[in-house]
Biopython code that builds the backbone (N, CA, C, O; Angstrom):
import numpy as np
from Bio.PDB.StructureBuilder import StructureBuilder

atoms = [
    (1, "MET", "N", (-37.074, 2.305, 3.968)),
    (1, "MET", "CA", (-36.238, 2.306, 5.153)),
    (1, "MET", "C", (-35.393, 1.039, 5.212)),
    (1, "MET", "O", (-34.234, 1.079, 5.625)),
    (2, "ARG", "N", (-35.973, -0.081, 4.800)),
    (2, "ARG", "CA", (-35.261, -1.356, 4.841)),
    (2, "ARG", "C", (-34.044, -1.330, 3.915)),
    (2, "ARG", "O", (-33.004, -1.896, 4.254)),
    (3, "GLY", "N", (-34.158, -0.686, 2.759)),
    (3, "GLY", "CA", (-33.052, -0.605, 1.811)),
    (3, "GLY", "C", (-31.889, 0.195, 2.361)),
    (3, "GLY", "O", (-30.733, -0.126, 2.087)),
    (4, "ALA", "N", (-32.179, 1.241, 3.140)),
    (4, "ALA", "CA", (-31.115, 2.059, 3.723)),
    (4, "ALA", "C", (-30.318, 1.261, 4.753)),
    (4, "ALA", "O", (-29.095, 1.384, 4.823)),
    (5, "VAL", "N", (-31.001, 0.452, 5.546)),
    (5, "VAL", "CA", (-30.318, -0.367, 6.548)),
    (5, "VAL", "C", (-29.448, -1.413, 5.855)),
    (5, "VAL", "O", (-28.314, -1.649, 6.273)),
    (6, "SER", "N", (-29.966, -2.039, 4.805)),
    (6, "SER", "CA", (-29.211, -3.032, 4.058)),
    (6, "SER", "C", (-27.979, -2.399, 3.412)),
    (6, "SER", "O", (-26.897, -2.987, 3.416)),
    (7, "SER", "N", (-28.149, -1.211, 2.864)),
    (7, "SER", "CA", (-27.031, -0.506, 2.247)),
    (7, "SER", "C", (-25.965, -0.148, 3.282)),
    (7, "SER", "O", (-24.771, -0.256, 3.005)),
    (8, "LEU", "N", (-26.387, 0.271, 4.456)),
    (8, "LEU", "CA", (-25.446, 0.593, 5.523)),
    (8, "LEU", "C", (-24.667, -0.648, 5.951)),
    (8, "LEU", "O", (-23.471, -0.562, 6.228)),
    (9, "ARG", "N", (-25.323, -1.782, 6.007)),
    (9, "ARG", "CA", (-24.642, -3.030, 6.371)),
    (9, "ARG", "C", (-23.563, -3.387, 5.359)),
    (9, "ARG", "O", (-22.479, -3.832, 5.735)),
    (10, "TRP", "N", (-23.855, -3.194, 4.079)),
    (10, "TRP", "CA", (-22.855, -3.469, 3.054)),
    (10, "TRP", "C", (-21.664, -2.522, 3.186)),
    (10, "TRP", "O", (-20.519, -2.942, 3.021)),
    (11, "TRP", "N", (-21.924, -1.257, 3.479)),
    (11, "TRP", "CA", (-20.832, -0.293, 3.653)),
    (11, "TRP", "C", (-19.979, -0.643, 4.869)),
    (11, "TRP", "O", (-18.757, -0.503, 4.826)),
    (12, "ILE", "N", (-20.602, -1.092, 5.940)),
    (12, "ILE", "CA", (-19.856, -1.510, 7.130)),
    (12, "ILE", "C", (-18.992, -2.720, 6.797)),
    (12, "ILE", "O", (-17.821, -2.769, 7.173)),
    (13, "PHE", "N", (-19.559, -3.691, 6.099)),
    (13, "PHE", "CA", (-18.805, -4.876, 5.702)),
    (13, "PHE", "C", (-17.623, -4.498, 4.819)),
    (13, "PHE", "O", (-16.510, -4.973, 5.046)),
    (14, "LEU", "N", (-17.842, -3.656, 3.821)),
    (14, "LEU", "CA", (-16.780, -3.236, 2.922)),
    (14, "LEU", "C", (-15.682, -2.476, 3.665)),
    (14, "LEU", "O", (-14.496, -2.682, 3.404)),
    (15, "ALA", "N", (-16.074, -1.600, 4.589)),
    (15, "ALA", "CA", (-15.091, -0.845, 5.374)),
    (15, "ALA", "C", (-14.247, -1.787, 6.233)),
    (15, "ALA", "O", (-13.038, -1.591, 6.358)),
    (16, "CYS", "N", (-14.866, -2.793, 6.817)),
    (16, "CYS", "CA", (-14.114, -3.759, 7.637)),
    (16, "CYS", "C", (-13.147, -4.569, 6.784)),
    (16, "CYS", "O", (-12.029, -4.842, 7.220)),
    (17, "VAL", "N", (-13.550, -4.956, 5.588)),
    (17, "VAL", "CA", (-12.662, -5.711, 4.694)),
    (17, "VAL", "C", (-11.465, -4.851, 4.294)),
    (17, "VAL", "O", (-10.331, -5.331, 4.303)),
    (18, "VAL", "N", (-11.701, -3.594, 3.947)),
    (18, "VAL", "CA", (-10.609, -2.698, 3.554)),
    (18, "VAL", "C", (-9.676, -2.441, 4.737)),
    (18, "VAL", "O", (-8.456, -2.488, 4.582)),
    (19, "LEU", "N", (-10.237, -2.172, 5.911)),
    (19, "LEU", "CA", (-9.396, -1.960, 7.094)),
    (19, "LEU", "C", (-8.613, -3.217, 7.461)),
    (19, "LEU", "O", (-7.456, -3.132, 7.874)),
    (20, "GLY", "N", (-9.233, -4.370, 7.313)),
    (20, "GLY", "CA", (-8.531, -5.623, 7.567)),
    (20, "GLY", "C", (-7.369, -5.826, 6.609)),
    (20, "GLY", "O", (-6.305, -6.297, 7.012)),
    (21, "THR", "N", (-7.566, -5.473, 5.336)),
    (21, "THR", "CA", (-6.482, -5.571, 4.362)),
    (21, "THR", "C", (-5.346, -4.631, 4.719)),
    (21, "THR", "O", (-4.179, -5.016, 4.643)),
    (22, "PHE", "N", (-5.670, -3.389, 5.112)),
    (22, "PHE", "CA", (-4.634, -2.445, 5.543)),
    (22, "PHE", "C", (-3.872, -2.976, 6.751)),
    (22, "PHE", "O", (-2.648, -2.856, 6.816)),
    (23, "MET", "N", (-4.580, -3.557, 7.699)),
    (23, "MET", "CA", (-3.912, -4.113, 8.872)),
    (23, "MET", "C", (-3.025, -5.303, 8.474)),
    (23, "MET", "O", (-1.934, -5.468, 9.020)),
    (24, "GLY", "N", (-3.482, -6.122, 7.537)),
    (24, "GLY", "CA", (-2.668, -7.226, 7.047)),
    (24, "GLY", "C", (-1.390, -6.738, 6.386)),
    (24, "GLY", "O", (-0.325, -7.320, 6.590)),
    (25, "ILE", "N", (-1.484, -5.676, 5.596)),
    (25, "ILE", "CA", (-0.298, -5.093, 4.963)),
    (25, "ILE", "C", (0.624, -4.514, 6.026)),
    (25, "ILE", "O", (1.844, -4.636, 5.912)),
    (26, "PHE", "N", (0.071, -3.893, 7.048)),
    (26, "PHE", "CA", (0.875, -3.350, 8.146)),
    (26, "PHE", "C", (1.637, -4.461, 8.861)),
    (26, "PHE", "O", (2.827, -4.313, 9.140)),
    (27, "PHE", "N", (0.962, -5.574, 9.161)),
    (27, "PHE", "CA", (1.601, -6.681, 9.872)),
    (27, "PHE", "C", (2.611, -7.433, 9.009)),
    (27, "PHE", "O", (3.403, -8.214, 9.536)),
    (28, "GLN", "N", (2.599, -7.216, 7.698)),
    (28, "GLN", "CA", (3.605, -7.831, 6.834)),
    (28, "GLN", "C", (4.990, -7.232, 7.056)),
    (28, "GLN", "O", (5.986, -7.839, 6.663)),
    (29, "HIS", "N", (5.075, -6.079, 7.664)),
    (29, "HIS", "CA", (6.352, -5.400, 7.879)),
    (29, "HIS", "C", (7.104, -5.907, 9.103)),
    (29, "HIS", "O", (8.245, -5.498, 9.320)),
    (30, "PHE", "N", (6.520, -6.765, 9.895)),
    (30, "PHE", "CA", (7.169, -7.311, 11.086)),
    (30, "PHE", "C", (7.555, -8.763, 10.828)),
    (30, "PHE", "O", (6.769, -9.531, 10.273)),
    (31, "SER", "N", (8.754, -9.129, 11.227)),
    (31, "SER", "CA", (9.261, -10.468, 10.907)),
    (31, "SER", "C", (8.449, -11.583, 11.569)),
    (31, "SER", "O", (8.334, -12.672, 11.006)),
    (32, "THR", "N", (7.888, -11.332, 12.742)),
    (32, "THR", "CA", (7.145, -12.398, 13.432)),
    (32, "THR", "C", (5.767, -12.631, 12.817)),
    (32, "THR", "O", (5.290, -13.766, 12.805)),
    (33, "THR", "N", (5.121, -11.596, 12.312)),
    (33, "THR", "CA", (3.774, -11.742, 11.760)),
    (33, "THR", "C", (3.739, -11.798, 10.237)),
    (33, "THR", "O", (2.689, -12.084, 9.661)),
    (34, "ALA", "N", (4.857, -11.531, 9.577)),
    (34, "ALA", "CA", (4.883, -11.515, 8.104)),
    (34, "ALA", "C", (4.451, -12.839, 7.474)),
    (34, "ALA", "O", (3.700, -12.818, 6.499)),
    (35, "PRO", "N", (4.897, -13.997, 7.991)),
    (35, "PRO", "CA", (4.447, -15.248, 7.359)),
    (35, "PRO", "C", (2.931, -15.473, 7.471)),
    (35, "PRO", "O", (2.325, -16.056, 6.572)),
    (36, "LEU", "N", (2.329, -15.021, 8.556)),
    (36, "LEU", "CA", (0.881, -15.195, 8.722)),
    (36, "LEU", "C", (0.080, -14.284, 7.794)),
    (36, "LEU", "O", (-0.957, -14.685, 7.264)),
    (37, "PHE", "N", (0.565, -13.059, 7.601)),
    (37, "PHE", "CA", (-0.195, -12.060, 6.857)),
    (37, "PHE", "C", (0.337, -11.858, 5.434)),
    (37, "PHE", "O", (0.136, -10.794, 4.848)),
    (38, "ARG", "N", (1.003, -12.853, 4.883)),
    (38, "ARG", "CA", (1.488, -12.708, 3.513)),
    (38, "ARG", "C", (0.296, -12.634, 2.554)),
    (38, "ARG", "O", (-0.795, -13.108, 2.870)),
    (39, "ASP", "N", (0.517, -12.036, 1.385)),
    (39, "ASP", "CA", (-0.553, -11.919, 0.400)),
    (39, "ASP", "C", (-0.850, -13.278, -0.213)),
    (39, "ASP", "O", (0.050, -13.953, -0.713)),
    (40, "VAL", "N", (-2.104, -13.673, -0.173)),
    (40, "VAL", "CA", (-2.542, -14.907, -0.799)),
    (40, "VAL", "C", (-2.793, -14.642, -2.286)),
    (40, "VAL", "O", (-2.444, -15.456, -3.140)),
    (41, "VAL", "N", (-3.403, -13.490, -2.580)),
    (41, "VAL", "CA", (-3.651, -13.057, -3.952)),
    (41, "VAL", "C", (-3.078, -11.659, -4.096)),
    (41, "VAL", "O", (-3.371, -10.772, -3.294)),
    (42, "ARG", "N", (-2.263, -11.467, -5.120)),
    (42, "ARG", "CA", (-1.754, -10.139, -5.440)),
    (42, "ARG", "C", (-1.783, -10.014, -6.955)),
    (42, "ARG", "O", (-0.932, -10.564, -7.653)),
    (43, "TRP", "N", (-2.772, -9.287, -7.451)),
    (43, "TRP", "CA", (-3.005, -9.178, -8.875)),
    (43, "TRP", "C", (-3.163, -7.712, -9.219)),
    (43, "TRP", "O", (-3.755, -6.957, -8.448)),
    (44, "GLY", "N", (-2.651, -7.303, -10.347)),
    (44, "GLY", "CA", (-2.785, -5.905, -10.731)),
    (44, "GLY", "C", (-2.750, -5.715, -12.226)),
    (44, "GLY", "O", (-2.284, -6.570, -12.979)),
    (45, "TRP", "N", (-3.255, -4.572, -12.632)),
    (45, "TRP", "CA", (-3.295, -4.186, -14.029)),
    (45, "TRP", "C", (-2.891, -2.730, -14.079)),
    (45, "TRP", "O", (-3.460, -1.909, -13.359)),
    (46, "ASN", "N", (-1.919, -2.388, -14.915)),
    (46, "ASN", "CA", (-1.383, -1.046, -14.899)),
    (46, "ASN", "C", (-1.184, -0.538, -16.326)),
    (46, "ASN", "O", (-0.513, -1.172, -17.141)),
    (47, "VAL", "N", (-1.781, 0.617, -16.607)),
    (47, "VAL", "CA", (-1.516, 1.352, -17.839)),
    (47, "VAL", "C", (-0.817, 2.625, -17.384)),
    (47, "VAL", "O", (-1.453, 3.558, -16.893)),
    (48, "ASP", "N", (0.502, 2.647, -17.555)),
    (48, "ASP", "CA", (1.283, 3.765, -17.034)),
    (48, "ASP", "C", (0.927, 5.092, -17.685)),
    (48, "ASP", "O", (0.748, 6.102, -17.004)),
    (49, "ARG", "N", (0.828, 5.081, -18.993)),
    (49, "ARG", "CA", (0.657, 6.367, -19.664)),
    (49, "ARG", "C", (-0.139, 6.204, -20.943)),
    (49, "ARG", "O", (0.219, 5.414, -21.817)),
    (50, "VAL", "N", (-1.221, 6.958, -21.045)),
    (50, "VAL", "CA", (-2.003, 7.057, -22.274)),
    (50, "VAL", "C", (-1.938, 8.523, -22.691)),
    (50, "VAL", "O", (-2.344, 9.405, -21.934)),
    (51, "ASP", "N", (-1.436, 8.781, -23.877)),
    (51, "ASP", "CA", (-1.191, 10.153, -24.326)),
    (51, "ASP", "C", (-2.033, 10.447, -25.564)),
    (51, "ASP", "O", (-1.867, 9.808, -26.603)),
    (52, "PHE", "N", (-2.936, 11.419, -25.447)),
    (52, "PHE", "CA", (-3.781, 11.871, -26.559)),
    (52, "PHE", "C", (-3.426, 13.300, -26.965)),
    (52, "PHE", "O", (-4.322, 14.085, -27.276)),
    (53, "LEU", "N", (-2.165, 13.648, -26.970)),
    (53, "LEU", "CA", (-1.635, 14.970, -27.287)),
    (53, "LEU", "C", (-2.118, 16.037, -26.309)),
    (53, "LEU", "O", (-1.306, 16.627, -25.597)),
    (54, "ALA", "N", (-3.400, 16.289, -26.261)),
    (54, "ALA", "CA", (-3.925, 17.311, -25.352)),
    (54, "ALA", "C", (-4.274, 16.745, -23.981)),
    (54, "ALA", "O", (-4.480, 17.503, -23.033)),
    (55, "LEU", "N", (-4.341, 15.432, -23.866)),
    (55, "LEU", "CA", (-4.746, 14.788, -22.620)),
    (55, "LEU", "C", (-3.825, 13.599, -22.354)),
    (55, "LEU", "O", (-3.580, 12.779, -23.239)),
    (56, "GLU", "N", (-3.331, 13.522, -21.152)),
    (56, "GLU", "CA", (-2.475, 12.410, -20.765)),
    (56, "GLU", "C", (-2.953, 11.874, -19.420)),
    (56, "GLU", "O", (-3.190, 12.646, -18.491)),
    (57, "PHE", "N", (-3.094, 10.557, -19.311)),
    (57, "PHE", "CA", (-3.552, 9.980, -18.057)),
    (57, "PHE", "C", (-2.998, 8.570, -17.916)),
    (57, "PHE", "O", (-2.456, 8.001, -18.863)),
    (58, "GLY", "N", (-3.143, 8.018, -16.718)),
    (58, "GLY", "CA", (-2.734, 6.654, -16.424)),
    (58, "GLY", "C", (-3.799, 5.977, -15.576)),
    (58, "GLY", "O", (-4.680, 6.632, -15.019)),
    (59, "PHE", "N", (-3.707, 4.676, -15.487)),
    (59, "PHE", "CA", (-4.700, 3.907, -14.738)),
    (59, "PHE", "C", (-4.010, 2.719, -14.081)),
    (59, "PHE", "O", (-3.188, 2.046, -14.703)),
    (60, "HIS", "N", (-4.349, 2.465, -12.823)),
    (60, "HIS", "CA", (-3.784, 1.336, -12.091)),
    (60, "HIS", "C", (-4.883, 0.695, -11.251)),
    (60, "HIS", "O", (-5.596, 1.384, -10.522)),
    (61, "PHE", "N", (-5.014, -0.610, -11.354)),
    (61, "PHE", "CA", (-5.968, -1.365, -10.556)),
    (61, "PHE", "C", (-5.227, -2.540, -9.948)),
    (61, "PHE", "O", (-4.513, -3.256, -10.651)),
    (62, "ALA", "N", (-5.390, -2.749, -8.632)),
    (62, "ALA", "CA", (-4.699, -3.852, -7.964)),
    (62, "ALA", "C", (-5.626, -4.483, -6.928)),
    (62, "ALA", "O", (-6.514, -3.829, -6.381)),
    (63, "LEU", "N", (-5.399, -5.751, -6.679)),
    (63, "LEU", "CA", (-6.171, -6.506, -5.697)),
    (63, "LEU", "C", (-5.196, -7.274, -4.827)),
    (63, "LEU", "O", (-4.352, -8.015, -5.330)),
    (64, "ARG", "N", (-5.316, -7.093, -3.514)),
    (64, "ARG", "CA", (-4.478, -7.815, -2.550)),
    (64, "ARG", "C", (-5.379, -8.459, -1.520)),
    (64, "ARG", "O", (-6.231, -7.799, -0.926)),
    (65, "LEU", "N", (-5.189, -9.742, -1.312)),
    (65, "LEU", "CA", (-5.937, -10.475, -0.299)),
    (65, "LEU", "C", (-4.946, -11.151, 0.642)),
    (65, "LEU", "O", (-3.983, -11.775, 0.198)),
    (66, "ASN", "N", (-5.190, -11.022, 1.944)),
    (66, "ASN", "CA", (-4.340, -11.648, 2.952)),
    (66, "ASN", "C", (-5.205, -12.046, 4.140)),
    (66, "ASN", "O", (-6.429, -11.928, 4.089)),
    (67, "LEU", "N", (-4.575, -12.514, 5.199)),
    (67, "LEU", "CA", (-5.316, -12.942, 6.390)),
    (67, "LEU", "C", (-6.119, -11.792, 6.998)),
    (67, "LEU", "O", (-7.212, -12.006, 7.523)),
    (68, "GLY", "N", (-5.580, -10.576, 6.928)),
    (68, "GLY", "CA", (-6.305, -9.413, 7.440)),
    (68, "GLY", "C", (-7.601, -9.174, 6.689)),
    (68, "GLY", "O", (-8.592, -8.756, 7.288)),
    (69, "THR", "N", (-7.613, -9.433, 5.381)),
    (69, "THR", "CA", (-8.834, -9.304, 4.584)),
    (69, "THR", "C", (-9.897, -10.270, 5.088)),
    (69, "THR", "O", (-11.058, -9.898, 5.262)),
    (70, "LEU", "N", (-9.489, -11.510, 5.319)),
    (70, "LEU", "CA", (-10.425, -12.517, 5.827)),
    (70, "LEU", "C", (-10.948, -12.140, 7.204)),
    (70, "LEU", "O", (-12.152, -12.211, 7.453)),
    (71, "LEU", "N", (-10.054, -11.740, 8.098)),
    (71, "LEU", "CA", (-10.483, -11.345, 9.448)),
    (71, "LEU", "C", (-11.388, -10.118, 9.408)),
    (71, "LEU", "O", (-12.371, -10.048, 10.146)),
    (72, "GLY", "N", (-11.064, -9.153, 8.552)),
    (72, "GLY", "CA", (-11.925, -7.980, 8.401)),
    (72, "GLY", "C", (-13.303, -8.344, 7.884)),
    (72, "GLY", "O", (-14.301, -7.770, 8.318)),
    (73, "GLY", "N", (-13.369, -9.297, 6.958)),
    (73, "GLY", "CA", (-14.664, -9.761, 6.455)),
    (73, "GLY", "C", (-15.490, -10.438, 7.522)),
    (73, "GLY", "O", (-16.702, -10.234, 7.599)),
    (74, "VAL", "N", (-14.844, -11.245, 8.347)),
    (74, "VAL", "CA", (-15.559, -11.926, 9.440)),
    (74, "VAL", "C", (-16.073, -10.900, 10.454)),
    (74, "VAL", "O", (-17.222, -10.973, 10.890)),
    (75, "VAL", "N", (-15.224, -9.953, 10.821)),
    (75, "VAL", "CA", (-15.655, -8.894, 11.751)),
    (75, "VAL", "C", (-16.778, -8.070, 11.124)),
    (75, "VAL", "O", (-17.739, -7.715, 11.807)),
    (76, "GLY", "N", (-16.667, -7.764, 9.833)),
    (76, "GLY", "CA", (-17.704, -7.011, 9.155)),
    (76, "GLY", "C", (-19.039, -7.735, 9.145)),
    (76, "GLY", "O", (-20.084, -7.116, 9.348)),
    (77, "LEU", "N", (-19.012, -9.041, 8.910)),
    (77, "LEU", "CA", (-20.259, -9.813, 8.977)),
    (77, "LEU", "C", (-20.851, -9.838, 10.368)),
    (77, "LEU", "O", (-22.067, -9.755, 10.538)),
    (78, "TRP", "N", (-19.980, -9.953, 11.372)),
    (78, "TRP", "CA", (-20.448, -9.980, 12.749)),
    (78, "TRP", "C", (-21.055, -8.640, 13.145)),
    (78, "TRP", "O", (-22.096, -8.606, 13.800)),
    (79, "VAL", "N", (-20.422, -7.541, 12.759)),
    (79, "VAL", "CA", (-20.926, -6.203, 13.107)),
    (79, "VAL", "C", (-22.215, -5.900, 12.350)),
    (79, "VAL", "O", (-23.125, -5.286, 12.907)),
    (80, "ALA", "N", (-22.305, -6.317, 11.105)),
    (80, "ALA", "CA", (-23.450, -5.976, 10.261)),
    (80, "ALA", "C", (-24.672, -6.850, 10.514)),
    (80, "ALA", "O", (-25.751, -6.548, 10.003)),
    (81, "ARG", "N", (-24.536, -7.900, 11.271)),
    (81, "ARG", "CA", (-25.698, -8.785, 11.468)),
    (81, "ARG", "C", (-26.700, -8.163, 12.334)),
    (81, "ARG", "O", (-27.740, -8.764, 12.606)),
]
sb = StructureBuilder()
sb.init_structure("model")
sb.init_model(0)
sb.init_chain("A")
sb.init_seg("    ")
for serial, (resi, resn, name, xyz) in enumerate(atoms, 1):
    if name == "N":
        sb.init_residue(resn, " ", resi, " ")
    sb.init_atom(name, np.array(xyz, "f"), 0.0, 1.0, " ", f" {name:<3s}", serial, name[0])
structure = sb.get_structure()
């Protein structure tokens, strides 16, 4: 039972971090809040096209961190405690 509660806390924390990042990206579109919520880290790796004749696929991985990510993490820790 203890493991399920711990796992739920991690999921709550992760959800808050992701929602905080989305909110940070949203606030980047407004001129008054854009400087506060600018991306601190923006890193990505992209393989546009891998072609094996019968199979074709692509892969993209990106990481964005901003003030919303930090605030979401703090809220997630507070909610999960």
